[in-house]
C-alpha positions in Angstrom: 73.5 69.0 56.2 73.0 68.3 60.0 74.9 70.7 62.1 76.6 67.9 63.8 78.6 66.9 60.6 82.0 68.1 60.0 82.7 70.4 63.0 85.4 68.3 64.9 89.0 67.9 65.4 90.6 64.6 64.4 90.8 63.6 68.0 87.3 64.2 69.2 85.1 60.8 69.4 82.0 60.4 67.5 78.7 58.1 67.9 76.9 56.2 65.0 73.3 55.9 64.7 73.7 52.0 65.7 75.4 53.1 69.1 78.8 52.3 68.3 81.4 55.0 69.3 84.5 55.7 67.3 87.2 57.0 69.5 88.6 59.5 66.9 88.0 60.5 63.2 90.6 58.1 61.5 89.5 55.1 59.4 92.2 52.6 58.1 91.0 52.5 54.4 90.2 49.0 53.1 93.3 48.2 51.0 94.1 45.4 48.5 97.3 43.8 49.9 97.6 40.2 48.8 98.6 39.0 52.1 96.2 36.4 53.3 96.2 32.5 52.3 94.9 31.2 49.1 92.0 29.7 50.7 91.0 32.9 52.1 92.0 32.2 55.8 93.9 35.0 57.6 97.7 35.0 57.4 100.0 36.2 60.4 101.1 39.0 58.0 97.6 40.0 57.5 96.8 39.9 61.2 100.1 41.8 62.0 99.2 44.6 59.6 95.7 45.3 60.7 96.4 44.9 64.4 99.4 47.3 64.3 97.0 50.1 62.7 94.9 49.6 65.6 97.6 49.8 68.0 98.8 52.7 66.1 95.6 54.7 67.1 93.0 54.2 64.0 89.5 54.6 65.5 88.0 52.1 63.0 90.2 49.6 61.3 88.9 48.1 58.2 89.9 45.0 56.6 90.8 44.6 52.9 87.8 43.7 50.8 86.9 40.1 51.7 85.1 38.0 49.3 81.6 36.5 50.2 81.8 33.8 47.4 84.6 31.8 46.1 83.9 32.7 42.6 84.3 36.4 43.7 87.8 36.6 44.5 89.4 39.5 43.2 93.2 38.9 43.9 95.6 36.3 44.8 96.0 36.4 48.6 92.6 37.9 49.4 90.9 37.6 52.7 87.7 35.6 52.7 84.6 35.4 54.6 82.6 32.9 52.3 82.7 30.0 54.6 82.6 28.9 58.3 86.3 28.0 57.9 87.3 31.5 57.9 85.8 32.4 61.2 88.7 31.3 63.5 90.9 33.9 61.8 88.1 36.5 62.0 87.6 35.9 65.6 91.2 36.4 66.7 91.6 39.5 64.2 88.3 41.2 65.5 89.4 40.6 69.0 92.7 42.0 68.7 91.7 45.2 66.9 89.0 45.7 69.7 91.6 45.2 72.4 93.1 48.4 71.4 89.9 50.3 71.5 89.2 50.4 67.8 86.0 49.6 66.2 86.7 46.2 63.9 84.8 46.3 60.5 85.1 43.8 57.5 84.5 45.0 53.9 82.2 42.5 52.2 83.1 42.2 48.4 82.7 40.2 45.1 85.0 41.2 42.3 82.0 40.1 39.7 83.7 40.3 36.2 87.0 41.7 37.8 87.8 38.3 39.2 90.8 37.1 37.3 90.3 33.7 35.5 93.6 32.6 36.6 92.9 33.3 40.2 89.5 31.8 40.3 90.2 29.0 37.8 87.0 29.4 35.8 85.0 32.4 34.0 84.2 35.2 36.0 80.3 36.4 36.7 78.6 39.6 35.9 75.1 41.0 35.9 75.4 40.5 32.0 77.5 38.7 29.6 80.7 40.8 29.1 82.7 39.9 26.2 85.6 42.0 27.1 86.2 40.2 30.4 85.0 36.9 29.4 82.3 37.2 32.1 79.0 35.4 31.8 75.7 36.7 33.1 74.3 35.6 36.4 71.1 33.6 36.3 68.2 35.3 38.6 68.8 32.3 41.1 72.4 33.3 41.1 71.6 36.8 41.9 69.3 35.7 44.7 72.3 33.7 45.9 74.6 36.5 45.6 72.3 38.7 47.6 72.0 35.8 50.3 75.8 35.2 50.5 76.4 38.9 51.3 74.1 38.8 54.1 75.5 35.2 55.5 79.0 37.0 55.4 77.5 39.7 57.6 76.2 37.2 60.0 79.3 35.3 60.1 81.2 38.7 60.7 78.9 39.6 63.7 79.4 35.9 65.1 83.1 36.4 64.7 83.0 39.6 66.8 83.3 42.3 64.4 81.6 45.6 65.4 80.1 45.8 61.8 80.5 45.5 58.0 80.8 47.6 55.1 79.3 46.5 51.4 81.5 47.4 48.8 79.5 49.0 45.8 82.5 50.8 44.5 85.5 50.6 42.1 83.6 48.7 39.2 83.4 45.4 41.4 80.2 43.4 41.3 77.6 45.5 43.2 79.0 48.6 41.2 78.5 46.3 37.7 74.8 46.1 38.7 74.7 49.9 39.2 76.2 50.6 35.9 74.1 51.1 32.8 76.7 50.4 30.6 77.5 47.0 32.3 74.1 45.8 33.3 71.8 44.9 30.5 69.3 42.7 32.5 65.6 42.8 31.5 64.4 41.6 35.1 64.1 43.1 38.3 67.7 43.7 38.6 68.1 45.7 35.3 66.9 48.6 33.5 65.8 51.7 35.8 68.4 52.9 38.3 66.0 51.5 40.9 66.2 48.3 39.5 70.1 48.3 39.1 70.5 49.3 42.6 68.0 46.9 43.9 70.5 44.4 45.1 72.3 46.7 47.3 69.2 47.7 49.1 68.0 44.1 49.6 71.5 43.3 51.1 71.3 46.3 53.4 67.5 45.2 54.5 68.7 41.8 55.0 71.8 42.5 57.0 69.8 44.8 59.2 67.3 42.0 59.8 69.6 39.3 60.6 72.1 41.4 62.4 69.8 43.9 64.2 70.0 47.6 64.9 73.1 47.8 66.8 75.4 46.2 64.2 77.5 49.1 62.4 76.8 49.1 58.6 78.1 51.1 55.9 78.2 51.4 52.0 81.0 52.2 49.9 80.3 53.9 46.6 82.4 55.7 44.0 80.9 58.5 41.8 82.8 57.9 38.6 85.0 55.8 36.6 84.0 52.1 35.8 80.9 53.2 34.1 79.6 54.9 37.2 77.9 58.3 36.9 77.6 61.0 39.4 73.9 61.7 39.4 73.4 58.0 39.9 75.7 57.7 43.0 74.2 60.8 44.4 70.7 59.4 44.0 71.4 55.8 45.7 73.3 57.6 48.5 70.3 59.8 49.3 68.0 56.9 49.2 70.3 55.0 51.5 70.4 57.8 53.8 66.7 58.4 53.8 65.9 54.9 54.4 67.7 55.3 57.7 69.2 51.7 57.9 72.9 52.4 57.4 75.2 54.1 59.6 77.9 55.5 57.3 78.4 56.1 53.7 82.1 55.9 52.5 82.7 57.6 49.2 85.9 56.8 47.3 86.9 59.9 45.4 90.4 58.8 44.3 91.3 62.3 45.2 89.3 64.3 47.5 90.4 67.6 46.1 89.4 66.7 42.4 86.6 68.1 40.1 84.2 65.6 38.3 84.9 64.2 35.2 81.7 64.5 33.6 81.7 68.2 32.1 78.1 69.0 33.3 79.2 68.8 36.9 82.4 70.8 36.8 80.9 73.7 38.5 82.1 72.4 42.0 84.3 69.6 43.3 83.3 66.1 43.7 83.7 66.7 47.4 81.1 69.7 47.3 78.8 67.4 45.4 78.9 64.7 48.1 78.5 67.3 51.0 75.5 68.7 49.6 73.7 65.6 50.3 71.1 65.7 53.5 72.8 63.2 55.7 70.5 63.3 58.6 71.9 60.8 61.1 74.3 59.0 58.6 78.1 59.5 58.9 80.3 60.3 55.9 83.6 59.4 55.2 85.8 60.0 52.2 89.0 58.5 50.7 91.5 59.8 48.1 94.9 61.5 48.9 94.3 62.5 52.2 97.9 62.3 53.3 99.0 65.1 56.1 97.5 66.5 59.1 96.6 69.7 57.2 94.6 67.5 54.7 92.8 65.5 57.5 91.7 69.1 59.0 90.6 70.4 55.7 88.4 67.4 54.9 86.8 67.5 58.3 86.1 71.3 58.0 84.5 70.5 54.8 81.6 68.6 56.4 82.9 65.0 56.4 82.6 63.1 59.7 85.8 61.0 59.6 88.6 60.4 57.3 89.6 57.2 55.4 93.5 56.7 55.3 95.2 54.5 52.8 98.8 55.5 51.8 99.8 57.4 55.0 98.6 54.6 57.0 101.1 52.3 55.2 103.9 54.7 55.8 102.8 55.4 59.6 100.9 52.5 61.4 100.3 55.2 63.9 99.2 58.1 61.7 96.3 59.0 63.9 98.6 59.4 67.0 101.1 61.4 65.1 98.4 63.8 63.6 96.5 64.1 67.1 99.7 65.3 68.8 100.8 67.5 65.8 98.4 68.9 63.4 101.2 69.6 61.0 102.4 66.3 60.8 103.4 65.2 57.4 104.2 61.6 56.2 107.9 60.5 55.5 109.2 61.1 52.2 108.8 58.5 49.5 109.9 56.4 47.9 110.2 54.2 51.3 112.9 51.8 51.7 111.6 47.8 52.1 113.4 47.9 55.7 111.4 51.0 56.7 108.0 49.7 55.2 108.8 45.8 56.9 109.0 47.8 60.3 105.7 49.4 59.6 104.0 45.8 59.3 103.9 45.6 55.6 104.8 42.3 54.3 107.1 41.3 51.6 103.9 40.5 49.3 102.2 43.9 50.1 105.5 45.7 49.2 105.6 43.6 45.9 102.0 44.7 45.2 102.7 48.3 46.3 105.3 48.6 43.4 102.5 49.2 40.9 102.4 52.6 42.3 105.2 54.9 41.2 107.5 56.3 43.7 106.1 54.7 46.8 108.6 51.8 47.4 112.5 52.3 46.8 114.0 50.0 44.5 
């Protein structure tokens, strides 16, 4: 591990390989919130939610997953970036986020077989036919189109003024479906070996670098388990992404940064220790999963992580970074939180309804 990694307090600025400077070590996690318009355009509630977090001190504000194809929509009210009609909203959003000194980053996404039929109005698509979800396999031409649409979405994001993009390869969505040998049964160049199954991710990374240039911030989100993922595969892909030197950061979603692997043979150390054992060179690392207090933040930074990805505490406190920098012992408010309180924090009624699927977060 590079000696520059994981030696800083949460308020210390950080420079990425592309040259982008993050003013502190706090990233707003990309969270499903169902707040945008059904055609993918930015809504006022989404705008308020994200810009309040920039105002609250997050060094990097990442949008929710934003779909790069209409058929890749993962949930009702998802923010889209699959067409030029979305760019007006993105220009406004990126400009306001940056006005507070935050980096503006959009997460590029395709839900694949996890696109609900009732949301997209047709059968979802997947690397291979999937009986359980009713998804059909992509043709080879459609795989090429998918790759190109991720790259086009990044071009759109750059034209809209974003500092960068994150490629969503986690949580069992389309790119993770390609990686998974349980889901991907293709026999062409995009199936079989791990190198083939991960091919589309590397082609997207290469394409974005070519189109957007070396100064555009580029990250990849991966998860090491669940949804047919295996820790060794994630580790191998991560190290190759680092070694090829085309990304600025890896975003590893652990669900719980303190947990141990589910796969028996890897339980000798925590998931976080597995991840931080990679040779990161000049690539930055962020992790997500139950980082809730000032103490948690410092513990994760001390473990060798460059910046933290904050979800739940970013919902409860739009100014969580400012609070922690001022008071390292800061802990979020007790939950369940009232609807009145959450609305004061910029959480819309639709987002509140979505949050009710997590127990003890929203007061009944």
